[in-house]
ZATI-373603 format. One line per 3 residues: number of its first residue (from 1); their letters; for each residue z negated, x negated, y negated of C-alpha. Coordinates in nm, 3 decimals. Last residue first. Example, Ala and Ser with C-alpha at 12.3 -4.5 7.8 and 13.67 -1.06 7.14 Angstrom:
# ZATI-373603
2	SA	-0.714/-1.367/0.106  -0.780/-1.230/0.450 $
***
This chain:
# ZATI-373603
328	XXX	-1.557/-2.450/-1.306  -1.200/-2.486/-1.182  -1.063/-2.189/-0.991 $
325	XXX	-1.069/-2.223/-0.609  -0.740/-2.321/-0.444  -0.643/-2.060/-0.186 $
322	XXX	-0.680/-2.133/0.185  -0.474/-1.939/0.442  -0.651/-1.637/0.592 $
319	XXX	-0.459/-1.367/0.402  -0.131/-1.542/0.482  -0.185/-1.481/0.854 $
316	XXX	-0.256/-1.113/0.795  0.049/-1.088/0.569  0.272/-1.230/0.840 $
313	XXX	0.130/-0.991/1.099  0.166/-0.693/0.862  0.535/-0.768/0.803 $
310	XXX	0.606/-0.797/1.175  0.416/-0.477/1.252  0.597/-0.280/0.983 $
307	XXX	0.931/-0.396/1.126  0.821/-0.272/1.469  0.714/0.061/1.318 $
304	XXX	1.062/0.102/1.167  1.233/0.012/1.499  1.236/0.327/1.710 $
301	XXX	1.537/0.493/1.548  1.698/0.148/1.511  1.744/0.147/1.889 $
298	XXX	2.039/0.381/1.842  2.229/0.466/2.162  1.927/0.342/2.355 $
295	XXX	1.982/0.268/2.724  1.916/0.401/3.070  2.152/0.299/3.352 $
292	XXX	2.525/0.254/3.399  2.741/-0.010/3.238  3.119/-0.027/3.244 $
289	XXX	3.336/-0.339/3.270  3.710/-0.385/3.295  3.810/-0.732/3.409 $
286	XXX	3.894/-1.075/3.279  3.943/-1.354/3.532  3.761/-1.674/3.619 $
283	XXX	3.708/-1.546/3.976  3.344/-1.651/3.985  3.272/-1.641/3.609 $
280	XXX	3.402/-1.283/3.588  3.474/-1.210/3.221  3.416/-0.875/3.050 $
277	XXX	3.626/-0.622/2.861  3.460/-0.291/2.781  3.452/0.061/2.925 $
274	XXX	3.221/0.281/2.718  2.871/0.349/2.847  2.693/0.117/2.604 $
271	XXX	2.435/-0.159/2.637  2.455/-0.399/2.341  2.252/-0.185/2.101 $
268	XXX	2.420/-0.167/1.761  2.300/-0.435/1.517  1.987/-0.398/1.306 $
265	XXX	1.975/-0.468/0.933  1.637/-0.514/0.765  1.555/-0.431/0.403 $
262	XXX	1.267/-0.576/0.203  1.025/-0.477/-0.071  0.683/-0.629/-0.147 $
259	XXX	0.534/-0.409/-0.415  0.436/-0.606/-0.725  0.155/-0.861/-0.736 $
256	XXX	0.375/-1.169/-0.771  0.386/-1.290/-0.411  0.492/-1.655/-0.390 $
253	XXX	0.821/-1.799/-0.258  0.924/-1.887/-0.613  0.896/-1.518/-0.703 $
250	XXX	0.822/-1.246/-0.445  0.764/-0.875/-0.511  1.114/-0.768/-0.409 $
247	XXX	1.281/-0.992/-0.666  1.479/-0.698/-0.805  1.156/-0.517/-0.881 $
244	XXX	1.219/-0.347/-1.214  0.978/-0.300/-1.505  0.744/-0.568/-1.373 $
241	XXX	0.371/-0.556/-1.308  0.215/-0.897/-1.374  -0.146/-0.777/-1.407 $
238	XXX	-0.133/-0.827/-1.785  0.144/-0.564/-1.796  0.518/-0.531/-1.863 $
235	XXX	0.668/-0.837/-1.693  1.048/-0.833/-1.711  1.225/-0.873/-1.377 $
232	XXX	1.542/-1.082/-1.414  1.839/-0.927/-1.231  2.029/-0.753/-1.511 $
229	XXX	2.009/-1.029/-1.774  2.067/-1.280/-1.496  2.397/-1.110/-1.425 $
226	XXX	2.444/-0.925/-1.097  2.701/-0.963/-0.818  2.502/-1.212/-0.607 $
223	XXX	2.192/-0.997/-0.665  2.353/-0.724/-0.455  2.281/-0.944/-0.154 $
220	XXX	1.910/-0.876/-0.187  1.806/-0.645/-0.470  1.450/-0.668/-0.339 $
217	XXX	1.443/-0.889/-0.032  1.715/-0.908/0.232  1.706/-0.945/0.611 $
214	XXX	2.003/-0.945/0.848  2.090/-0.950/1.217  1.786/-0.786/1.380 $
211	XXX	1.878/-0.683/1.735  1.575/-0.826/1.914  1.284/-0.867/1.670 $
208	XXX	1.243/-1.243/1.621  1.453/-1.218/1.305  1.162/-1.030/1.148 $
205	XXX	0.922/-1.309/1.241  1.108/-1.593/1.074  1.232/-1.370/0.792 $
202	XXX	0.874/-1.287/0.695  0.772/-1.653/0.694  1.074/-1.768/0.494 $
199	XXX	1.052/-1.482/0.242  0.680/-1.555/0.187  0.770/-1.916/0.117 $
196	XXX	0.628/-2.154/0.373  0.920/-2.398/0.371  1.000/-2.390/-0.002 $
193	XXX	0.721/-2.275/-0.234  0.399/-2.143/-0.081  0.268/-1.798/-0.001 $
190	XXX	0.014/-1.559/-0.152  -0.043/-1.572/-0.528  -0.051/-1.208/-0.639 $
187	XXX	-0.228/-0.968/-0.406  -0.030/-0.734/-0.177  -0.122/-0.375/-0.271 $
184	XXX	0.185/-0.199/-0.136  0.401/-0.340/0.143  0.743/-0.173/0.155 $
181	XXX	1.003/-0.165/0.431  1.358/-0.033/0.434  1.539/-0.011/0.766 $
178	XXX	1.919/-0.021/0.800  2.094/0.085/1.118  2.285/0.005/1.433 $
175	XXX	2.508/0.227/1.642  2.583/0.274/2.012  2.865/0.418/2.223 $
172	XXX	2.895/0.680/2.495  3.111/0.886/2.259  2.877/1.186/2.260 $
169	XXX	2.573/0.963/2.213  2.737/0.785/1.918  2.834/1.115/1.754 $
166	XXX	2.481/1.255/1.793  2.336/0.940/1.639  2.564/0.959/1.335 $
163	XXX	2.490/1.329/1.281  2.115/1.269/1.302  2.131/0.974/1.063 $
160	XXX	2.321/1.145/0.784  2.293/0.840/0.559  2.589/0.695/0.746 $
157	XXX	2.696/0.339/0.824  2.599/0.374/1.190  2.246/0.457/1.089 $
154	XXX	2.098/0.456/0.738  1.754/0.491/0.579  1.524/0.414/0.874 $
151	XXX	1.179/0.402/0.721  0.904/0.144/0.680  0.539/0.139/0.575 $
148	XXX	0.282/-0.130/0.498  -0.033/-0.039/0.301  -0.264/-0.315/0.181 $
145	XXX	-0.614/-0.165/0.189  -0.636/-0.306/0.454  -0.513/-0.652/0.560 $
142	XXX	-0.725/-0.685/0.875  -0.665/-0.333/1.004  -0.291/-0.369/0.953 $
139	XXX	-0.298/-0.697/1.149  -0.468/-0.534/1.448  -0.209/-0.256/1.457 $
136	XXX	0.065/-0.516/1.412  -0.048/-0.696/1.725  0.008/-0.370/1.912 $
133	XXX	0.353/-0.334/1.755  0.441/-0.685/1.873  0.325/-0.595/2.224 $
130	XXX	0.555/-0.292/2.229  0.824/-0.526/2.095  0.831/-0.688/2.438 $
127	XXX	1.053/-0.407/2.569  1.324/-0.527/2.329  1.419/-0.757/2.613 $
124	XXX	1.463/-1.134/2.595  1.179/-1.200/2.841  1.369/-1.014/3.114 $
121	XXX	1.688/-0.848/2.987  1.629/-0.532/3.188  1.621/-0.740/3.503 $
118	XXX	1.793/-1.071/3.430  1.488/-1.291/3.489  1.588/-1.647/3.404 $
115	XXX	1.628/-1.908/3.678  2.003/-1.947/3.620  1.980/-2.294/3.467 $
112	XXX	1.735/-2.179/3.197  1.955/-2.237/2.890  2.284/-2.170/3.072 $
109	XXX	2.158/-1.843/3.220  2.015/-1.741/2.884  2.347/-1.799/2.706 $
106	XXX	2.544/-1.602/2.966  2.305/-1.306/2.994  2.236/-1.286/2.618 $
103	XXX	2.395/-0.942/2.585  2.690/-0.833/2.370  2.927/-0.805/2.665 $
100	XXX	2.736/-0.818/2.997  2.769/-1.144/3.188  2.975/-1.106/3.509 $
97	XXX	2.861/-1.370/3.759  2.494/-1.361/3.663  2.540/-0.994/3.572 $
94	XXX	2.583/-0.911/3.940  2.201/-0.943/3.982  2.120/-0.647/3.754 $
91	XXX	2.234/-0.358/3.975  1.893/-0.213/4.064  1.582/-0.298/3.862 $
88	XXX	1.472/0.055/3.776  1.143/0.051/3.586  0.905/0.327/3.476 $
85	XXX	0.566/0.158/3.528  0.564/-0.157/3.316  0.196/-0.206/3.237 $
82	XXX	0.097/-0.302/2.884  -0.161/-0.578/2.843  -0.367/-0.681/2.541 $
79	XXX	-0.535/-1.019/2.489  -0.772/-1.109/2.205  -0.855/-1.479/2.185 $
76	XXX	-1.230/-1.512/2.116  -1.372/-1.384/1.787  -1.563/-1.108/1.966 $
73	XXX	-1.361/-0.804/1.860  -1.555/-0.480/1.852  -1.590/-0.168/2.068 $
70	XXX	-1.869/-0.297/2.291  -1.674/-0.612/2.378  -1.330/-0.746/2.286 $
67	XXX	-1.175/-1.094/2.303  -1.031/-1.040/2.649  -0.875/-0.777/2.875 $
64	XXX	-0.775/-0.497/2.639  -0.550/-0.263/2.838  -0.302/-0.093/2.609 $
61	XXX	-0.164/0.254/2.684  0.213/0.226/2.678  0.287/0.543/2.876 $
58	XXX	0.643/0.421/2.951  0.937/0.662/2.964  1.282/0.513/3.016 $
55	XXX	1.530/0.781/2.909  1.647/0.555/2.628  1.683/0.675/2.270 $
52	XXX	1.966/0.866/2.103  1.789/1.202/2.107  1.413/1.146/2.085 $
49	XXX	1.215/1.048/2.393  1.148/0.678/2.347  0.819/0.537/2.225 $
46	XXX	0.799/0.324/1.908  0.641/0.593/1.692  0.393/0.671/1.969 $
43	XXX	0.284/0.307/1.970  0.202/0.326/1.599  -0.016/0.637/1.627 $
40	XXX	-0.174/0.541/1.960  -0.305/0.194/1.883  -0.641/0.294/1.734 $
37	XXX	-0.709/0.509/2.043  -0.770/0.193/2.248  -1.065/0.121/2.022 $
34	XXX	-1.132/-0.150/1.764  -1.400/-0.232/1.508  -1.349/-0.589/1.386 $
31	XXX	-1.668/-0.787/1.448  -1.522/-1.129/1.518  -1.216/-1.257/1.338 $
28	XXX	-0.872/-1.256/1.503  -0.765/-1.618/1.513  -0.581/-1.607/1.842 $
25	XXX	-0.390/-1.294/1.940  -0.258/-1.278/2.295  0.021/-1.028/2.354 $
22	XXX	0.148/-0.830/2.648  0.416/-0.732/2.895  0.323/-0.636/3.246 $
19	XXX	0.438/-0.603/3.609  0.782/-0.752/3.541  1.076/-0.526/3.454 $
16	XXX	1.100/-0.604/3.082  0.935/-0.943/3.114  0.593/-1.081/3.018 $
13	XXX	0.450/-1.274/2.725  0.410/-1.260/2.347  0.193/-1.511/2.160 $
10	XXX	0.028/-1.431/1.828  -0.152/-1.650/1.576  -0.372/-1.534/1.288 $
7	XXX	-0.451/-1.891/1.182  -0.111/-2.061/1.189  0.129/-1.788/1.294 $
4	XXX	0.389/-1.738/1.565  0.404/-1.813/1.938  0.676/-1.854/2.198 $
1	X	0.802/-2.203/2.116 $
***
């Protein structure tokens, strides 16, 4: 339910305003060199602080509590903790009676009979992506020299990202965005047709990132408007390199040796300062609703490194799956 992967397997735990969030990684091989400093670059990219991001400031220094000794992984399950230190849990309880527009308050309350932790979204919060990024750091080490990188290319429907973010902040609203991701150096032959296609596995984990509402590979939805003569990628080298990459590096669910290319669409953050319509489950009446607190106007600003982590985790798991040996 709350884990992903077959051999390189991750499990996220914790709540947004609980004492910790974290990740346990099973299947990490022994002997991998690892220090707390290894996480800093990626975690710093996820941190808030830029215009359009939340005022919540967490240090996000990982505490490695198992599966690690003398600077190397031991082969046992690797567990990392992140303390939640900058929390403000006031004013969340009323959301049981008045679910916040765009949030999962109502659905979560029905699923867990009202026992769910509402504070900051609880287990459903984007806060848990800090643990996903940490798992991605491990995965990137394991799949090197494969290089995974992502960039925010559009926000709020505009390529002028700064202008779009500034407008959203001024209006007390939020915007989503598009993130492009590329994995260079992925070998040919990873993945399986149908249920374990590389697209299926990547989409599974990418859609687990809160706020992701769409994933496309290569030409993506534009392929629906193309002719086969336009879309088909012609091979131009013995290594399988293609002239174009409309398939995004995946054919028949299997990597083809070209760059793996995908685009992720993120929705606008649900928490905004504008007055909205809500429904009071106690009085059974509509009412005006306005949120206070600390929220991202554009969470997509912090999401490229999260997308990278998800892609690296899938590739790490695929790298351990058996490949048929060539006949003698």
